[in-house]
C-alpha positions in Angstrom: -66.3 3.2 -34.5 -67.8 2.6 -37.9 -64.6 2.9 -39.2 -62.4 0.5 -36.8 -65.6 -1.9 -37.8 -64.9 -1.8 -41.6 -61.0 -1.9 -41.2 -61.8 -5.1 -39.2 -64.1 -6.0 -42.1 -61.9 -5.2 -44.9 -58.5 -7.1 -42.8 -60.8 -9.9 -42.4 -61.1 -10.2 -46.2 -57.6 -9.7 -46.2 -56.3 -12.4 -44.5 -58.7 -14.8 -46.4 -57.3 -13.9 -49.9 -54.1 -14.1 -48.5 -54.8 -17.4 -47.3 -55.6 -18.6 -51.0 -52.2 -17.6 -52.5 -50.9 -19.9 -49.4 -53.3 -22.5 -50.0 -52.0 -23.0 -53.3 -48.6 -22.5 -52.8 -48.4 -24.8 -50.1 -49.7 -27.2 -53.1 -46.4 -25.9 -55.4 -44.4 -26.4 -52.4 -45.7 -30.4 -51.5 -45.5 -31.0 -55.5 -41.7 -29.7 -55.4 -41.0 -31.6 -51.9 -42.6 -34.9 -53.4 -44.0 -35.6 -56.1 -42.3 -33.0 -58.7 -41.4 -36.4 -61.4 -45.4 -37.1 -61.9 -47.6 -33.9 -60.8 -44.9 -31.2 -62.5 -48.2 -31.1 -65.2 -49.5 -29.2 -62.7 -47.7 -26.4 -61.9 -48.5 -24.3 -64.6 -52.5 -24.5 -63.4 -51.2 -23.8 -59.9 -49.2 -20.3 -61.0 -51.9 -19.2 -62.9 -54.2 -19.6 -59.6 -51.7 -18.2 -57.2 -51.0 -14.9 -60.0 -55.3 -14.8 -60.1 -55.7 -14.8 -56.6 -53.0 -12.3 -55.8 -54.6 -10.2 -57.9 -57.1 -9.5 -55.3 -54.4 -9.1 -52.6 -52.8 -6.3 -54.7 -55.6 -4.4 -55.1 -56.1 -4.3 -51.7 -53.2 -3.1 -50.7 -53.1 -0.5 -52.7 -56.7 0.3 -51.8 -56.7 0.3 -48.6 -53.3 2.2 -46.7 -53.5 0.1 -43.4 -52.5 -2.9 -45.5 -49.5 -2.4 -46.3 
């Protein structure tokens, strides 16, 4: 039972980490769709944010088999 609670908590943390990546990706999408001509300079910054946020997602996937 304790392992199930741990797994649930890990999945919750993992979902939050993935949500961070998706939120930044959404910002990039909005720029590409609507404001690329004025906001293109934000893309490298947002790309860096995705790379940083993906570290946690990737590490968790490597550590916990049930997240794959």
